[in-house]
C-alpha positions as CSV (number, residue, x, y, z in Angstrom):
1,X,46.4,-1.8,-39.9
2,X,44.2,-1.3,-43.3
3,X,41.4,-3.7,-43.6
4,X,42.5,-6.5,-45.4
5,X,40.0,-7.4,-48.3
6,X,39.2,-11.2,-49.9
7,X,36.4,-10.8,-52.0
8,X,36.0,-9.5,-55.3
9,X,33.4,-7.7,-56.7
10,X,31.4,-9.3,-59.5
11,X,32.3,-6.5,-61.9
12,X,34.8,-3.4,-61.9
13,X,35.3,-0.5,-63.8
14,X,38.8,1.1,-63.9
15,X,38.7,4.7,-65.0
16,X,42.3,6.4,-65.4
17,X,44.1,8.9,-67.6
18,X,47.1,7.4,-69.2
19,X,47.8,4.0,-70.8
20,X,49.8,2.5,-68.1
21,X,48.4,4.0,-65.1
22,X,46.2,1.4,-64.6
23,X,48.7,-1.0,-64.5
24,X,51.0,0.6,-62.4
25,X,48.2,1.9,-59.8
26,X,46.4,-1.2,-59.3
27,X,47.0,-3.8,-61.9
28,X,47.6,-6.7,-59.7
29,X,44.0,-6.3,-57.8
30,X,42.5,-5.9,-61.4
31,X,44.4,-9.3,-62.5
32,X,43.4,-10.9,-59.0
33,X,39.6,-10.0,-59.3
34,X,39.6,-11.0,-62.9
35,X,41.1,-14.7,-62.0
36,X,38.3,-14.9,-59.6
37,X,35.8,-14.1,-62.2
38,X,35.5,-10.6,-61.9
39,X,34.5,-8.5,-64.9
40,X,36.8,-5.9,-65.0
41,X,36.7,-2.9,-67.5
42,X,38.9,-0.3,-67.9
43,X,38.7,3.1,-69.3
44,X,41.9,5.3,-70.2
45,X,40.9,9.1,-70.9
46,X,44.2,10.2,-72.7
47,X,45.8,9.3,-75.9
48,X,49.5,9.1,-74.5
49,X,50.4,11.4,-77.0
50,X,53.0,13.5,-74.6
51,X,54.4,10.4,-73.1
52,X,58.1,10.9,-74.3
53,X,61.1,13.0,-73.4
54,X,62.5,12.8,-77.0
55,X,61.5,16.0,-79.0
56,X,61.7,14.0,-82.0
57,X,58.9,12.0,-81.1
58,X,55.8,11.8,-83.7
59,X,52.8,11.9,-81.6
60,X,50.8,9.9,-83.8
61,X,53.1,7.3,-83.9
62,X,53.5,7.4,-80.3
63,X,49.8,6.9,-79.5
64,X,49.7,4.0,-82.1
65,X,51.9,2.0,-80.4
66,X,50.8,2.9,-77.0
67,X,47.3,1.5,-78.0
68,X,49.3,-1.5,-78.8
69,X,50.7,-1.5,-75.3
70,X,47.4,-1.3,-73.7
71,X,45.9,-4.2,-75.6
72,X,48.9,-6.4,-74.7
73,X,48.7,-5.5,-71.2
74,X,44.8,-6.0,-70.9
75,X,45.3,-9.6,-72.1
76,X,48.3,-10.1,-69.3
77,X,45.7,-8.9,-67.1
78,X,42.7,-10.4,-68.0
79,X,40.5,-7.4,-69.0
80,X,37.2,-7.7,-70.4
81,X,36.9,-4.5,-72.1
82,X,39.0,-1.2,-73.0
83,X,37.4,1.9,-73.8
84,X,39.7,4.7,-74.7
85,X,38.5,8.4,-74.8
86,X,41.1,10.1,-77.1
87,X,41.9,13.2,-74.7
88,X,45.2,14.7,-75.4
89,X,47.8,14.4,-72.6
90,X,47.5,17.5,-70.2
91,X,44.1,18.7,-71.9
92,X,41.6,16.5,-70.3
93,X,38.8,18.5,-68.2
94,X,36.2,17.8,-65.7
95,X,33.8,18.9,-68.4
96,X,30.2,18.1,-69.0
97,X,31.6,16.2,-72.2
98,X,33.6,14.3,-70.4
99,X,31.2,13.2,-67.6
100,X,28.8,12.3,-69.8
101,X,30.9,9.8,-71.4
102,X,31.8,8.1,-68.0
103,X,28.4,8.1,-67.2
104,X,27.2,6.4,-70.4
105,X,29.9,3.9,-69.8
106,X,29.0,3.2,-65.9
107,X,25.4,2.7,-67.5
108,X,26.7,0.3,-69.7
109,X,28.8,-1.9,-68.0
110,X,26.7,-1.5,-64.6
111,X,29.9,-2.4,-62.4
112,X,29.5,-3.0,-58.4
113,X,33.3,-1.6,-58.0
114,X,34.8,1.7,-59.5
115,X,38.5,2.0,-59.5
116,X,40.4,5.4,-60.1
117,X,42.9,7.5,-58.8
118,X,42.6,9.7,-55.5
119,X,42.2,13.1,-57.0
120,X,43.1,14.2,-53.2
121,X,46.6,12.9,-53.2
122,X,48.5,15.5,-54.5
123,X,52.0,16.0,-52.9
124,X,54.3,12.7,-52.2
125,X,57.4,13.7,-50.1
126,X,59.2,16.4,-50.9
127,X,60.2,15.2,-54.8
128,X,57.2,14.7,-56.6
129,X,53.3,16.0,-57.0
130,X,50.4,13.9,-58.6
131,X,50.3,14.9,-62.6
132,X,47.2,17.2,-63.3
133,X,45.4,14.9,-65.7
134,X,45.3,11.7,-62.7
135,X,43.6,14.6,-60.6
136,X,41.3,15.9,-63.3
137,X,40.2,12.0,-64.0
138,X,39.9,11.0,-60.5
139,X,37.6,13.8,-59.9
140,X,35.7,13.5,-63.0
141,X,35.1,9.7,-62.2
142,X,33.9,10.5,-59.2
143,X,31.6,13.2,-60.2
144,X,30.2,10.5,-62.9
145,X,29.7,7.7,-60.3
146,X,27.6,9.7,-57.6
147,X,25.2,11.3,-58.2
148,X,25.0,11.3,-62.0
149,X,25.0,7.7,-62.9
150,X,22.7,7.1,-60.1
151,X,20.1,9.7,-61.1
152,X,17.5,9.3,-64.1
153,X,17.8,13.2,-64.4
154,X,21.5,13.3,-65.4
155,X,22.2,12.6,-68.8
156,X,19.1,10.7,-69.6
157,X,20.2,10.0,-72.9
158,X,23.1,7.9,-71.4
159,X,21.1,4.9,-70.5
160,X,19.4,3.5,-67.6
161,X,20.6,4.6,-64.3
162,X,22.8,2.3,-62.2
163,X,24.4,2.8,-58.6
164,X,27.9,1.9,-57.8
165,X,28.2,0.0,-54.7
166,X,31.8,0.9,-53.4
167,X,35.0,3.1,-54.7
168,X,38.2,2.2,-54.6
169,X,40.6,5.3,-54.6
170,X,44.5,4.1,-55.7
171,X,47.8,6.2,-54.8
172,X,46.0,7.7,-51.6
173,X,47.4,9.0,-48.6
174,X,44.4,7.8,-47.0
175,X,44.1,4.1,-47.8
176,X,42.0,2.4,-45.4
177,X,42.0,-1.4,-47.1
178,X,44.6,-3.6,-49.2
179,X,43.9,-6.4,-51.6
180,X,46.4,-9.6,-51.1
181,X,48.2,-9.7,-54.3
182,X,50.9,-12.3,-53.6
183,X,49.5,-14.6,-56.8
184,X,49.3,-11.7,-59.3
185,X,52.2,-9.3,-58.5
186,X,54.1,-10.7,-61.3
187,X,51.2,-10.4,-63.2
188,X,51.2,-7.2,-62.7
189,X,54.9,-6.6,-63.2
190,X,54.6,-8.4,-66.9
191,X,51.7,-5.8,-67.6
192,X,53.5,-3.1,-66.6
193,X,56.8,-4.1,-69.0
194,X,54.1,-4.3,-71.8
195,X,54.6,-0.6,-71.9
196,X,57.7,-0.7,-73.6
197,X,57.7,2.9,-74.9
198,X,57.6,4.3,-71.3
199,X,60.5,1.9,-69.6
200,X,63.8,3.4,-71.6
201,X,66.9,1.0,-71.9
202,X,66.7,-0.6,-68.4
203,X,63.2,-2.1,-67.9
204,X,64.4,-4.1,-64.6
205,X,64.2,-1.2,-62.6
206,X,60.3,-0.6,-62.7
207,X,59.7,-4.5,-62.1
208,X,61.9,-3.9,-58.8
209,X,59.6,-0.5,-58.3
210,X,56.5,-2.8,-58.4
211,X,57.6,-5.5,-56.2
212,X,59.2,-3.1,-53.8
213,X,55.8,-0.7,-53.3
214,X,54.2,-4.0,-52.8
215,X,55.9,-5.6,-50.4
216,X,55.9,-1.8,-48.6
217,X,52.0,-2.0,-48.8
218,X,51.7,-5.6,-47.8
219,X,53.9,-5.1,-44.5
220,X,51.0,-2.7,-43.3
221,X,48.6,-5.4,-43.9
222,X,50.2,-8.6,-42.7
223,X,50.7,-9.9,-46.2
224,X,53.8,-10.5,-48.4
225,X,52.3,-8.4,-51.3
226,X,49.6,-6.1,-51.5
227,X,48.0,-2.9,-53.3
228,X,46.1,-0.5,-51.0
229,X,43.1,1.9,-51.4
230,X,40.8,4.4,-50.0
231,X,37.6,2.4,-50.1
232,X,34.3,4.5,-49.9
233,X,31.0,2.3,-49.5
234,X,28.5,4.1,-51.1
235,X,25.8,1.2,-50.9
236,X,25.4,-0.9,-47.6
């Protein structure tokens, strides 16, 4: 059974690819931590410019709409700050430039915990495999956190070194811990629903998916609703 975690970190940095990824992946956990006094900072690496199946979509207009959705969802979750890095969807690379930006943000906010996608989680059953942007951002976040952000010899222009104590990998196929989100699962659903550009004509199905996934994770931890992670403790 995954370990059930109760105590939130004092500060956390969530690094995700697209404008709605954090809400879908761990929105209830971020809301729970925020409610408990944790400063939660969010980094979104991609513009969301390709987040539509309509060929008539104007990418610049979609990007602006998604920025507004991000701001609305952040207010719902109680996010302290949002940083948008402006990479185009599908063009994110785990390169020197991205790692430098992420290291600078880690050193600016100095979080105890990093939350990001599990880049090793690729194949989910027989009908889905993980988006390339999710995998690339997961690796970039991990590479930036350790050893780069902690070492004074990596990107010395990016601020004073900072060691992250623990990492929470969302969407992991090797989860080893859960966070009880019974008090914030509806907050997560509300935040997800802020991303109206992604929901189609029947948004209720997504609320149901959010609730059912949390129920499934909760069963494995002995609570009503949970979000699961692979936790890596870098400092003990």
